[in-house]
Structures are given as structure tokens and as C-alpha cells.
N, C-alpha and C positions, 0 to 999 in steps of 0.2 A: 126182712129176708132179702137175699140176692134174687133179682127178678129172673123168670124163665127166659126172657129175651137175652139177658146178659149171659146166662149159662149156655144158651144156644150158640152165641158168639164164641165162647170159650172152647166149644167142641170142634171148631175148625182146626185143620191140621196146620201147625205152626210152620213146618218146613215148606209146605206147598205155598203158603202165603208169602213167605220170604222169597221164594223163587219167582213167584208171580210178580212181585214188586221189584225184581232184579237186584235184590240186596245180596243174595248169594246165588251161586250157580247150581245146576243139577249135580255136577260132579262134587261140589262142596257139600251138598246135602247128602249125597250117597256116602261120602267119607265120614260125615258126622254121624249118620245112622249106623255105620259100621262100628265106630267108636262107642256109640250108645249101647249097641248089643254086647260089647265087651265089658264096659264099665257099669252098665245098668243105670246110668245117670240120665237125667232129662236131656232132651234134644238141645234145649237152649244152652245148658251147661257145656255140652259137647261142642257146640258151635263156638262158644266163647273160649274154651280151652284150646281149640285148634286155631284161634285167631281170625276166624272168618267174620266175626262181628264182635263189637264191644258190648259189655253189659249195658251200658247206657243206651247204645243204639237199639239193642234188642228191646229194652223196656220202653223206650220212646215209640218204637214200632208197635209193640203190643198195646200200649196206651192209645195210640191213634186208631188201631183196628177195633179196639173195644170201646172207643169213645170215653176213655178214662183220662183224668188229669195225670201228668207226670210231675211229681213234686220233689224239689230239693229241700229235704227236711233240715239240713244244717242251717238254713236261713229262716227257720220257722221256730217260734217259741212253743214248746210243748211242755205243759206242766206235768210233773211226776204223778200227780193224782189222776190225770187223764189217762196216761198209759196203764195205770193200775187197774183200769176196768177189765183188762185182759191179763190174767196172771202170767208172770214171767216164764214159767215152765211151758205154757202153751204158746206164748209169743215167740220164744226162741225156736221151739219145735216146728211151728208153722210159718216162721219168717214173716210175722205180721206185727204191726204196731198201731195202736189206737192214736189217731192224730187229734180228733175232737169228737164230741158226742153231745146229744141232748136226750130228751125223754123218748124220742121216736127213732132217731138214726144214729149210726156210728160211721165216721169217716175212718177207713182202715187203710194204712199204707202196707203194701205187700211187695216183696221182691219177685214173686211169681204170681201175678193176679190170674193166670190161666190154670192154676192148680185147683181143680174142682174138688178133690178130696179134702184139701185144706179148707176150702170155702164151706163145705158141708159141716165140718167140725166147728168152724168159727161161728156159723149160724146158730149152732146149739149153745156155744159158750156165751154168745152175746145176745141171745134172745131175751125179750121179744123185739129188740131194736132191729130196724132194717139196715143192711150193710150197704155202704157206699164205698167203692174202692178207688185207690190211687196207686200208681206205680212208683216204687221207691227202690233205689239201688240196694243190693244186698249189703255192700260195705257200709252204707249209711245206716241201714237197719241195725247192723251189729254194733256200730259205734253208739247208736241211740240206746240200745239195750244196756250197755255198760254205763252210760251217763245218766239215764233216766230211771232205771230200775235200781235205785239206791236202796240201801238197807235201813234208811233212817227211821221209817215208820216201824219196821220190824224190830229195830234196836229199842225204840221207845216202848213198844209193846212188851218185850221181854224184860226191860228194866222195871216197868210197872208191876209185872207179874212177880218178878224177883222180890221187889219191895213188899208185896203182899204176903209172899211165902215166908220171908224172913224179916220180921220187924226190926230185929237187931242182927245185923250181918255177922257180928262176932260169934254168934251161936251156931253158925253153919258147920255141920260135920262133913267136911270134904272127904274124909276117909271113906265114908259111906257113899257119897255122891259120885266119887271119881269113877266108879265102875258103870255108872248109869249114863247112857247117851241122851237120856230124856231130861237130865237136870237142866233147869232153866238157865243157870249161869253158864253151862256149856253152850246152850243155844245162843245166848247173848254174845258170848265171845266168838262163836262161829260166825255170827252175823257181822260183828266188828271186823274180823279178819277178811271175810268175803268182800265186804265193802271196800276195805283197804286195797286188796288185790285188784278188784274191779276198777278202782280209780288210779291204779299204778302208783300207790303211795310207797315211799321209801322208808317212812317212819310212822309209828303210831304213838301218840302221847295220851296218857290217861292222867288227868290232873284233878284231884279232889278239892272242892271248896266247901264252905260252910253250908250253903243252900243248894249247890248244884255240882254236877260232875262234868268236866269238859273232856271231850274226846277230839283230839286234833290229828289230822293226817298231813304229812308233808308230801305234796304233789308238785313235781317239777321244781323242787327247792322252796316252795312257798307253803306255809301252813294254812289248812282249811279247817274250820272249827264247827263242831256240833255240840249242842248242850243237852244233857240229861238232867232233869229236875229231881230225880230220885237220888239225892246225895248219899243216902245211907247204904246204897249197894256198892260203894267204892271198896269197902273192906272185902266184900265177897269176891269182887273181880281180882283184886290184888292177891288174895289168898290162893285163889285158883291158879292164877298165873305163876305164883311162887311154886306151887306143887308141880306144875308143868315143867318149870325150869330147874326142879330139884334144889330149891333154896330153902333156907330155914324159915318156916312159917311163924315161928314164935319170936323171931327177931324183927322188931319194927323200929328200933332206934338207930340202926346203922345201915348204910347203903349196902346193896348186894348186887352181884352180876351173875347172870346165867344165860342159858340158851336152850332152845327146844326146836323140834322139827314139826312142820305141819304140811298136810296135803290139802290145798284149797283150790277148787275149781280147775283141777288138772295141773296145778302148779305145785312144785316141790319147794317149800319155803323154809329156810333156816331163820329162826328168830333169835336175835341177840337182845337180851333184856337187861335193863338197869333199873333198880329201885332206889329211891331217895326219900328219907323222912321229911315231910313238910308240915305246915301248921295244922292241916286238917286230915292228916293221914299219911299215905305214901304215894309219891308221884312215880309213875312207871313210864319209861320210854323204851320202845321196841323197834329195832332196826330190822327190816324185812329184806332178806337176801334171797332172790329168786334163783334157785339152782337148776330150773328146768332147761334153760337154754345153754347151760354149761359156760365154760370160759370163752370169752370172745377173743378174736385175733386182733393184732395191731391195726389192721385195716378197718376194723369195726369200731375202734375207739373214737374216731373223728380226726385222728392225726392226718394232716396233709401228706400226700405221697412223698414229697421231698424230705419232710421230717422223718417219715418212716424209714426211708433209706439210710438217712444219717444216724438215726437211733439204732437201727438194726446193726450197722457197722460198729457202733460203740459197745452194744451188749454182747456181741460175739467175739470181742477181744479176749485174750487169755487172762488178763488181769486188769484191775482198776476198779473205780467206784462210779456208779451212775445213780444219781438221786432223782426222785420224782417229788415235787413240792407243791404245796397248795393248802388251803384251809380244810377243815373237816367237811366231808361231803362233796369234795371237788372231783372225786373219781380217781384218786391216786392209786388205791389198791387195785382197781380194775385195770389200770394201765400196767401196773407191776405184774399182775397175773397174766396179762396178754403177752408181756415180754417173757415171762417164765414158760408159757406154752410154746413159744418159739424155740426156747433152749432145751425143752424137755425131750431128750433123745436118749436111747439106750447107752450111748457112750459118754453121757454127761451125768455126773453125780451132783444133785442139787439138794441143798438143805435150807429150809426156811425157819426163821424164828419169829413167831407172830403172837399177837395178843388182841383178839383171839384169832384162831385159824378160821378164815372166812369161807374159803372154798377148798374142798378136799380134792387133791390131784393125785393121779396114779404115778408111781415111780419116784415121786418126790418125798423126801423125808421131812415132814412138817412137825415142828415142836411148838407147843403152846406154853408161854411163860406163865408162871404162877407165883405171885408174891407170898402166898400163904406158906409155901414150902421153900421160899428163897430161891426159886428157879427164875432168875432175872435174865434180861436180855444179855447182859455182859457174861454171866455164868454159862448160859447155853452157847453163846458165840465162841467163848474160849474152848469149850468142848467140841463144838462143830468144826473148828479149825483142825482138830486132831482126827476128824473122821474122813480125811482125804476128799474134801469136796472140790468140785470145779467151779460151782456157782453157789453163792450164799445170798439169801434174801432176808434182810432184817426189816421187820414190820415198821419200825420207827427208830430214828436216832434220837433217843430220849435224853441221854446224859453224856457227860464227857468220857466216861469209861467205855460206853458202847461205841462212841465215835472213834476213840483211840484204837480199840480192838478191831473195829470194822476197817479202819484205814490201814492198819498194819497187815490185816488179812489181804487187802487189795494190793499191797506191795509185795506179798509173798506168794504170788501165783494164783490168786483167786479173783473171780469177777464178783463184786459185791453190789447188790441192788438194795436200795432202801428209800425211805420217805423222810421228809422233814416238813414241819409246819412253818412255812414262810410265805411271803406275799408273791415273790417272783424269783427267777433263777439267779439274778445277780446277788440279791441279799442272802441267798442260801449259802454260798461259799463264805461270805462274811460271817454268817451265823455260826458256822463250824469253828471259826477262829474265836468268836465270842464264847463258845462253849468250852474253850480251853485247848483245842487242837493246835499244835504248833503250825505256823505258816508253811514251813518247808514240807511237813507231812501232808497238809491239804494239797499243796501244789503238786506233789509227787503222786498222790493216790487218786485224786478226783479227775475224772475224764469228761463227764458231761452232766448237765442238769436239765431236767424237763420240768417246767412250771405249767400248771393247768388250772382251768376253771370250767364250770358248766354254765352255759347261758340258755335261756328258754327259746325254743323255736316259735316262730309265728305260726299260728294255726292256718293250715292251707285252705280251710273251708271258708274263712272270712277275712282273707287278706285284702287290705285297702291301702291306698297311698297315704303317706304321712307327710304333712306340711311342717317343716322345721320351724320351731319357735326361735326367737332372737337369741336366747340363752344357749340353745342347742347349737346354733350356727357359730357362735363365739367359741363354745367349747370344742367343737369339731375342728375349727380353724386352728385352735391352739394345739390340738392333738396331731393334726396332719400337716400343718404348716401352710395350708391353702384353704380358700373358701370352698365349702362343699357344693358341688354342682350335680351330684347324683340324686336320683329319685329314691327315697327311702319308703319303707312300708311298715305297717302294724296290723294287728288283728282287731277287728271291730267287736268281736265277741259273738259266739254262736253256740248252738246246742252241742256241737262236736267238742268244743274246748271248755264246756261248762261256763261259757260267757267270760272267760279270762283273756281271750285273745292269743293264748299260747297253748301249744300242745307238744309235749316232749322237750328234751334238752339235747344240746350238742356240745362237745368238748372244744375248748379254746386252748391252744398250746403255744409255748415258746421253748425253743431248744438252744441252750448255750453250751458250746463245745470249747473247752479250754485250749487256748493257744499259748505260744511262748511269752507274749506280752502279759497275759493274765497270770501265768505261772510265776513269772518274775515278780509281779506285784504281790502275789500271795506269799512268796518267800520272804519278802520284806514286810509283810502284814500291812501293806499300804492299801487300805480299803478304797480310798478315793481314786488312786491310780488304777486299781483293779476294775472299779465301776466304769471308768472312762474307757479302758481297753475293751471291756465286754460290750459296751454300747457301740463301739466302732468296729467290732469283729465281723467278719464276713458271714453271712447267713443268719445273723441274729435279728429277729423281728419281735419286738415286745408284745406282750399279751394284749395291751390296749389296741395296737394296730391289727393284731390277728382277729380280735373281736370286731373291729371296725370293718374288716374285710367281709365278715359274715353279714353285717348290716348293709353293706354295698350290694351284696349278692341277694338280699331280700330274705335271708335265713332267719335273722333276728332283728330286733328293733334298736333304735338309737338309745332308748331308755335302758335296755339291757346292757349295752356297751357302757353307758354312764354308770350304771349300778356296779358293774364289774370293776371299773377303773377307779372307783372312789378311794380305794385304799392302795392304789398302785401309783408309783412315781412315773408320770408320763413325760417327764422332761429329759 
């Protein structure tokens, strides 16, 4: 239990102590107390909100006054089974995290160790162990909740329960179970999705094998794997997901695509689902699209300010084509939607042709193509041109017919935005010619090309200096033309980044605006001359060098730059 002596210390008035130590003034305390009376928040939160003291300063002061340790938990290994001593619902509500324990004591990290009410409740939950407290910042506490309270054990438990309930998953009657929120398969899927959202996963893969079931999440572009030994439940999960996506549950021989909507932990998630028959069942891949934050602006994409100004000038022209290129998962659609949000005004008619429609936008006419009814990109695009649009957005330039119609639309008074799967901006224009578009048409219609990638950010909590190896020095010298003299960084791996050294991603971009020399080369369909003119054009900076700039700034690692440029011509 927390000692009476400790509780006596906690009863001291925080404001008086801070004034006594000259950390804040009497006037600042009065201002904070006035705000506290209005918001009914704690005094410490009011002082932080007003900028009179930082969260770290406040906690360090409290820790000193109460003779408690102040711990940076990002640099501390905490096992998930340790934090599990205190259930997540109580941990989040009371802002407390179990850091370690034995038979007699519990070391508890708290963002507000002076909260007597929380302490009283924690004593009950963790009895009969005695509480030992440590001060931890609230931001670190919440990051730890997301990283440590994983749903792994919960998923395994539901999987075992499901296997016991249904020896043969083919016999499950989902028509009866779909109404019941207590169905084990529902709970299992709920846990899978909650874990994915908690880990900021962009995709969830469900892959059946003979003896096990693999569930993989793509976090920051890299797959993370967990294993379920109950292989028999695979059919149950797939059947339930098919029902949720309104797919044909009797068809197991052919691939199917669908979508459904979820609300998970306060997030509105659109799920795009694809099934594919494999050796031991059906593989399912689900793309998770978080609709909660809405469409981002160009400034939020990671585009540098100078590129934003140049791109904004291009997309606001009355006609022409602007392409966004890159591989799958590089953020092309996000950039296109950011551009559309800039153009979405009452005086502008916008039509999009997509497969599928990823984000629903007001005032914009969005059409989803469907091969089942022969509603192709080309067919919709021909009709859209008769709908008096100012701006057309084509989800992807997939074939020569779509390219031809899109370009002719760009020449007849429409601004056309689209995507293309190529490695960089220069090869995109060449690809259009390879797809059958005449050189004169490409040179007349195409205005600009944005190529992009996503690289992982170094975790801010565990950044350390990185000493370049000989191979890296040679490679960087080849990239930049000079021997690197900058200090580079990497992440050592900590609890905040799940020991990966990375947390989050940032966009890397190159923008190629066509000039007279490039247009002349395209008219002649001279790809070599076009490539040379593009590389010599003013304002063009290749993706590899844009990524290198981030490494110099300490945003990403040399490894990430190397990984990004493996498929890019840097010469």
C-alpha cells in the first residue's frame, strides 16, 4: 500500500510549492486558478496549458518534492506481461503503468503521482502488493499504452475458444451469429482490428497455412507478423469477413473484392478487402483507411514549400494533365486528394473516376468503375467529358484507351489529374509513349509530374549518431558527387517505436515541370533526349537527393535512402 507519509506529502498545495520555489509567480498562479475554475481541470494541467511550466518540469518538481524517481520509460524495456498486471481500462483511466513488480511490491509510473483518488483505486486493484511510485510524462504513458497493451494474448484466447466451439469451421452458421455481439468470431475480429488501429497499421493480412494462421500488419511500410496455431479457424474468419463485405460466401475458387466500414477506438475506418484462393484456404488482405482526420492539405503531405507553390500553380491552370507517380503504397492517392481539396470550390465542377472510391468528398461527383457491368475507366471518362467538368481525376492510367481519352480531355479545356505506376517522374512521360500515346499528344497535354515515395522517420525517443560504413560512404559519394562530411543518425530501438528504430513515415517528392526542350523531345519520341533535358531542367531535384536531404536533416536514416533508391536511376 502507499504509505501514510507519502499521502501526507501529496496533500501539500501544488501551487504554493511552485511559488515557494520561484518556479511560477503569484500572478501566474492566480491566472491558472482562474482557468481551473472555468475548465474544472487540475491545476497542473492549467499551468501547462498557459505555458507557465512544461509537463516535464512539473513532473520533475513533483518527483523531487515527493522523493520519487522521474523515469524516461522510452529507454526502459517493459514486458507486455508486466503491464498486464493492471488491466488496460484502469491503466488508461488512471494514467498509470506497471513498470515492474514482484510478490510484494509494484513499481507504478504515473503522469500525476499527486492524484490521491487514483492512488486509492490503484491500491485496491493491485492489492496486496505495496505501491512504489515513479513520475512519467503523460505523452510517454499514452504511447506505452498503445505499444504495450497489444491484443496478442486476447487474440490467442479468442482463437482457442473459437476452435473449441467449432471443431469444423465450415459448419458455422453465420446467419444466426451475425446478430449476436457475443459471437466469439466477432470478438476475435474486433481484437484484430483494435490491435491494427492501435499499431497504426495500413494493411492487415490473414494467411492460412496447414498447421497455423498468420496475421500480419503493415506498420510504416514494413510487415509485422503474429502466429495463431489454431489453423482451423481460418475459414470462420474469412466467412465472417465476406459477410461484412457483402461478398459471395459460397464462392471460394475465385478472388473477390469488397469493402465495409468500422468504428474502432474512436476511429472511423473504411476497410478495402481482397480475397484470393491459396493452397490451404483463402488469403485475405485488408487496407485500412482512417477517415477520422478527413482529407489532408498539400502542406500536410510532406511536400516542401517550394514544390507546393509550383504544384499549386500547375493544378490551378485551366487545362492540361498532372500525373502523380510511384509504386503501390507510396501515398499517390493521398496527394491527389489533397490537390482535389484545394480545387473543390462552388465554382468548380469536379468529377473523379476511381477503383475504388477511397475517400468520399462533398460537392465532387465520384464514380466507381465496375468491370462486372463493363463500367470501365475509359467508358466513364468518355461520359464524364460530356458532363461539363472543369477538373477530372482519373484514379489510374491503366491502358492506352484511358491515356488517350484523358489526354484529349486535357487538350479540350479540362484539368486532368491522374496516377501512374512508375519509378520516377522522368520515366512516367516515357511510359505514356510506351502505352501507345503519340508523342505530339503527350507533349501537348502533359504539364507536370510528381513522383513520390514514403520513407520511415527515425524515432525521436531513441535517436543516436550513426557512423557510416565504407560501403555507405562510397554509395553516398556516388550519389552526391562528394565525400559525405555530415553527421547522420539512426534509432537505437526503444519501447516507443516497438524497438524498430523508426516511428512514422514522411513523403519524399520530385516535381518535373515540362519545358520547351522536353516537349520537343517528346514530339520526336526521343526518350534519351527527353531524359537529358529533364535532368538539366531548372528546379528538378531527383527523389534520391530529396531523400538524402532528409537524412542530412536527421529525419531518416542512410539505410532508408538506400532502400528507396535501389530501383531508381541515380546517375
